Every structure is written in C-alpha cells, then in structure tokens.
C-alpha positions in Angstrom: -32.2 3.3 19.0 -28.8 4.1 20.6 -25.3 4.1 19.5 -22.6 2.6 21.6 -19.2 3.8 20.9 -16.5 1.8 22.6 -13.0 2.5 22.5 -10.7 -0.3 23.6 -6.7 -1.4 23.5 -5.5 -3.2 20.6 -4.8 -6.0 22.7 -8.6 -6.5 23.7 -9.8 -5.9 20.2 -9.8 -9.8 19.2 -11.6 -10.7 22.5 -14.1 -8.1 22.2 -15.3 -8.4 18.5 -15.4 -12.2 18.9 -17.5 -11.8 21.9 -20.0 -9.1 20.1 -20.2 -11.3 16.9 -21.0 -14.4 19.2 -23.9 -12.5 20.8 -25.3 -11.2 17.5 -24.0 -7.7 17.5 -23.0 -5.9 14.5 -20.4 -3.1 14.8 -17.9 -1.0 12.4 -14.3 -0.9 13.6 -12.2 2.2 13.5 -8.3 2.4 14.3 -7.5 4.8 16.7 -4.5 6.1 18.9 -4.8 6.9 22.6 -3.5 10.1 23.9 -1.9 9.4 27.0 0.2 6.5 26.0 0.2 7.0 22.3 -0.6 3.5 21.9 -3.0 1.9 19.4 -6.5 1.7 20.2 -9.7 0.2 18.2 -13.3 2.7 18.7 -16.1 0.5 18.0 -19.3 1.9 16.7 -22.1 -0.6 17.8 -26.1 0.5 16.9 -28.4 -1.2 19.2 -32.0 -1.1 20.3 -32.6 0.5 23.4 -33.5 -2.9 25.2 -30.2 -4.2 24.2 -27.7 -1.7 25.7 -27.6 -3.8 29.0 -26.5 -6.8 27.1 -24.1 -5.0 24.8 -22.5 -3.3 28.1 -22.3 -6.7 29.4 -20.0 -8.4 26.7 -17.9 -5.3 26.7 -17.3 -5.5 30.5 -16.5 -9.3 30.4 -13.9 -8.9 27.5 -12.3 -5.9 28.3 -10.3 -5.8 31.7 -7.7 -3.1 32.8 -4.2 -4.3 33.6 -1.0 -2.9 35.0 1.7 -1.5 32.6 4.8 0.0 33.4 5.7 3.3 31.3 7.9 6.0 31.4 6.6 9.6 32.2 8.2 11.3 29.1 8.1 9.8 26.0 11.6 9.8 24.6 10.8 12.3 21.7 9.3 14.8 24.0 12.3 14.9 26.4 15.2 17.5 25.9 18.5 16.1 25.3 20.5 15.2 28.4 17.2 15.1 30.6 17.1 12.5 33.3 14.5 10.0 32.8 12.8 8.9 35.8 12.0 5.3 36.6 8.9 3.9 34.8 5.5 4.3 36.6 2.8 1.9 36.9 -0.1 2.9 35.1 -3.8 1.3 34.4 -4.5 0.2 30.7 -7.0 -1.6 29.1 -10.6 -2.0 29.6 -13.1 0.1 27.7 -14.4 3.7 27.6 -18.1 3.6 26.4 -20.1 6.4 25.3 -23.8 5.5 24.6 -25.8 8.3 22.6 -29.4 8.6 21.2 -29.8 8.0 17.6 -32.3 10.3 16.2 -32.5 8.5 12.7 -31.0 5.4 11.3 -31.4 3.9 7.7 -29.7 1.1 5.9 -29.4 1.2 2.0 
C-alpha cells in the first residue's frame, strides 16, 4: 500500500476532490498554508494500492495545472516603514506537489 500526499492550491481543491471521488479514491483533506506566497493550500492524504498509484497521479495531473500570478516580493508586514516596494513579479502558482510513500501497515476500525 502507498500513501499519496498531495499539496494543492485552494483554488484547485474543488476540481481535484471531485475528480478523485469520481474515480473512486478516498482521501483525507487537511487545510494548510504555503510558505512562499502565504496563501491557502489543501493537503490530501490518499491511501491506494501500489497498482493504483499511476492512475491517482493521472487524476492529480489532470486536475491541477500551474498558472501565472503577480506577487510583491516583500509582504507588506515584512517591509520596513518607508521601504521602496518593487513592481510585482510573475510567479507560477497552482499545480500540485506530490509525495508517494510506502505504508508499512494499514488498518481500518
């Protein structure tokens, strides 16, 4: 058995959770926050058999696409008073970060 840990942007959570459910995958959803942009994320814990890993990865890939977003380099609360704020820069957001780990033991009570 494998545990697929997937971190996705809040804007993608509806699309990916619906796609996972349509394909018969069960998951646990945990709210989280990204470190760089300090925006909302969702972490999904998906338990699957080893033969299902490729299919769950396909579903994740189809549901979570990266997109460009403009952000300020320094968050307003981190900049000293009177600091020049540079023009926003373009960064990629969205998509998914996925970890697949072995599960030594699984039981449902």
